[in-house]
C-alpha positions as CSV (number, residue, x, y, z in Angstrom):
1,M,24.5,-55.7,-37.0
2,A,22.1,-52.9,-37.9
3,V,19.5,-54.2,-35.4
4,F,22.2,-54.2,-32.8
5,Y,23.1,-50.5,-33.4
6,F,19.4,-49.5,-33.4
7,R,18.7,-51.3,-30.1
8,L,21.9,-49.8,-28.5
9,K,20.8,-46.3,-29.6
10,L,17.4,-46.9,-28.0
11,L,18.9,-48.1,-24.8
12,L,21.2,-45.1,-24.5
13,K,18.6,-42.5,-25.7
14,N,18.3,-39.7,-23.1
15,H,21.3,-41.1,-21.3
16,V,24.3,-39.1,-20.0
17,I,26.8,-40.9,-22.4
18,S,26.3,-40.6,-26.1
19,F,25.9,-43.7,-28.3
20,T,29.2,-42.9,-30.3
21,K,31.3,-42.4,-27.1
22,F,29.8,-45.5,-25.5
23,Y,30.4,-47.7,-28.6
24,K,34.0,-46.4,-29.0
25,M,34.8,-47.2,-25.4
26,N,33.5,-50.7,-25.7
27,S,34.0,-51.6,-29.4
28,H,36.6,-54.3,-28.5
29,L,34.0,-56.3,-26.6
30,P,31.5,-58.8,-28.1
31,I,28.1,-57.4,-29.1
32,N,26.2,-59.3,-26.3
33,V,28.6,-57.7,-23.6
34,I,28.1,-54.2,-25.1
35,M,24.3,-54.7,-24.9
36,K,24.5,-56.0,-21.4
37,E,26.6,-53.0,-20.3
38,A,24.1,-50.6,-22.0
39,V,21.2,-52.2,-20.1
40,I,23.1,-51.9,-16.8
41,R,23.9,-48.2,-17.5
42,K,20.3,-47.5,-18.5
43,W,18.4,-49.2,-15.7
44,G,21.1,-50.2,-13.1
45,L,20.1,-53.8,-13.7
46,R,22.4,-56.8,-13.7
47,M,21.8,-59.7,-15.9
48,I,21.1,-62.7,-13.7
49,T,22.9,-66.0,-14.6
50,K,21.8,-69.5,-13.6
51,K,25.2,-70.2,-12.2
52,K,25.2,-67.2,-9.8
53,V,21.7,-67.9,-8.7
54,L,22.4,-71.5,-7.9
55,E,25.4,-70.4,-5.8
56,T,23.1,-68.0,-4.0
57,L,20.5,-70.7,-3.4
58,Q,23.1,-72.9,-1.7
59,S,23.0,-70.4,1.2
60,H,19.2,-70.9,1.6
61,L,19.3,-74.7,1.8
62,H,18.4,-76.6,5.0
63,E,20.7,-79.3,6.4
64,N,20.7,-82.4,4.2
65,E,18.9,-80.5,1.4
66,V,20.3,-80.6,-2.1
67,I,19.3,-79.0,-5.4
68,E,18.1,-81.7,-7.8
69,T,17.2,-79.7,-10.9
70,S,16.5,-76.2,-12.0
71,T,15.2,-74.0,-14.8
72,M,15.3,-70.3,-15.7
73,T,11.8,-68.7,-15.7
74,Y,9.9,-65.6,-14.8
75,Y,8.0,-65.1,-11.6
76,K,5.0,-62.8,-12.0
77,A,5.4,-60.6,-8.9
78,E,2.1,-59.0,-8.1
79,S,2.0,-55.3,-7.5
80,G,-0.6,-52.8,-6.3
81,L,-4.0,-53.8,-4.9
82,S,-4.4,-56.9,-7.0
83,G,-1.2,-58.3,-5.3
84,L,-2.6,-57.5,-1.9
85,A,-5.9,-59.1,-2.7
86,G,-4.3,-62.2,-4.1
87,N,-5.7,-61.7,-7.6
88,G,-3.7,-62.2,-10.7
89,S,-2.8,-59.1,-12.7
90,A,-1.7,-58.6,-16.3
91,L,0.3,-55.6,-14.9
92,S,2.5,-57.7,-12.6
93,T,6.2,-57.3,-12.8
94,P,8.0,-60.3,-14.3
95,V,11.2,-61.2,-12.3
96,R,13.7,-63.3,-14.2
97,G,15.3,-66.0,-12.0
98,V,15.8,-69.7,-11.3
99,L,13.1,-72.1,-10.1
100,A,14.9,-75.0,-8.4
101,S,13.7,-78.3,-7.1
102,T,15.3,-79.7,-4.0
103,N,14.6,-82.9,-2.1
104,Q,12.4,-80.9,0.3
105,R,10.9,-77.9,-1.5
106,L,10.7,-75.7,-4.6
107,L,12.8,-72.5,-4.4
108,F,12.8,-69.4,-6.6
109,Y,15.4,-66.7,-6.6
110,G,15.4,-63.7,-8.8
111,E,16.4,-60.0,-8.8
112,L,14.7,-56.9,-10.1
113,S,18.0,-55.2,-9.2
114,K,21.0,-56.0,-7.0
115,S,19.4,-54.2,-4.1
116,F,16.0,-56.0,-4.6
117,P,16.4,-59.8,-4.5
118,L,13.3,-62.0,-4.4
119,F,13.3,-65.4,-2.7
120,L,10.4,-67.8,-2.5
121,E,10.1,-71.2,-1.0
122,M,7.3,-73.7,-1.4
123,N,7.3,-76.9,0.7
124,Y,6.1,-79.9,-1.2
125,K,3.6,-80.8,1.5
126,E,1.9,-77.4,1.3
127,I,1.5,-77.4,-2.5
128,T,-2.2,-78.0,-3.3
129,S,-2.1,-77.8,-7.1
130,I,0.0,-77.0,-10.2
131,K,-2.0,-76.0,-13.2
132,E,-1.4,-74.5,-16.6
133,T,-3.5,-71.5,-17.7
134,N,-3.4,-68.4,-19.9
135,I,-3.2,-64.8,-18.8
136,I,-3.6,-61.6,-20.7
137,F,-0.1,-60.4,-21.7
138,A,-0.9,-57.4,-24.0
139,L,-3.9,-56.1,-25.7
140,F,-5.6,-59.1,-27.4
141,K,-2.7,-61.4,-26.6
142,K,-2.5,-64.2,-24.0
143,I,0.5,-66.2,-22.9
144,P,0.6,-69.6,-21.1
145,V,1.6,-69.6,-17.4
146,V,1.9,-72.2,-14.7
147,V,0.3,-71.5,-11.3
148,V,1.7,-73.3,-8.2
149,S,-0.8,-73.1,-5.4
150,H,0.2,-73.5,-1.8
151,K,-0.5,-70.9,1.0
152,E,-0.6,-68.4,-1.9
153,K,-0.7,-68.6,-5.7
154,E,2.6,-68.2,-7.4
155,T,2.6,-67.7,-11.1
156,F,5.6,-68.6,-13.3
157,S,5.8,-67.9,-17.0
158,S,8.1,-67.8,-20.0
159,Q,6.9,-64.4,-21.2
160,G,5.5,-65.9,-24.4
161,F,8.6,-67.9,-25.5
162,P,7.2,-71.4,-26.4
163,E,10.5,-73.3,-25.9
164,E,11.0,-71.8,-22.5
165,H,7.4,-72.6,-21.5
166,A,7.9,-76.2,-22.6
167,K,11.0,-76.4,-20.4
168,L,9.1,-75.0,-17.4
169,V,6.2,-77.5,-17.9
170,L,8.6,-80.4,-18.2
171,F,10.5,-79.3,-15.1
172,L,7.2,-79.1,-13.1
173,K,6.1,-82.5,-14.4
174,E,9.3,-84.0,-13.1
175,V,8.8,-82.4,-9.7
176,E,5.1,-83.5,-9.7
177,E,6.0,-87.1,-10.4
178,K,8.9,-87.2,-7.9
179,H,7.7,-85.2,-5.0
180,L,4.0,-84.4,-5.3
181,T,2.4,-87.8,-5.3
182,H,-0.4,-86.5,-3.0
183,L,-1.7,-84.4,-6.0
184,K,-3.9,-85.5,-8.8
185,K,-2.0,-85.3,-12.1
186,V,-2.8,-81.9,-13.6
187,L,0.1,-81.2,-16.0
């Protein structure tokens, strides 16, 4: 409980509403809801849920296309000159979202904020490789990522969480076995 209070105070530091007032207004709510509200107030961000994203992805499907499987992951959105040049960057912005496999393509949907959604599509025929590698995450620390190459290189990661990375790799292995028979087995 002490960690919760400390994190909440950090989130509300330099914010218009005081920690005490905010907590009193929301003390009847579960801790995770209070933290979510603090994040929303601090950065104007909404927590993205898999259910909401899958509903949103339904509107992007082609005729006779169905979502087969999906996983929560981070997309490493390139920013600055490295993004324009097509080079990977340790300073890229991680966008939390859902990577979904349909019977025709891979789809990713995530949001930096409600006003900045990100949608990617990768047709299976255009995917040239899927490979696992490491990128620099922080000073002297590397994290595993998966790079899906098609017209561009799209990098997906678990932000250093081993269980999440294992789920991502398993998801992409299933996609590779089912839809990417034209590729050499990499994962």
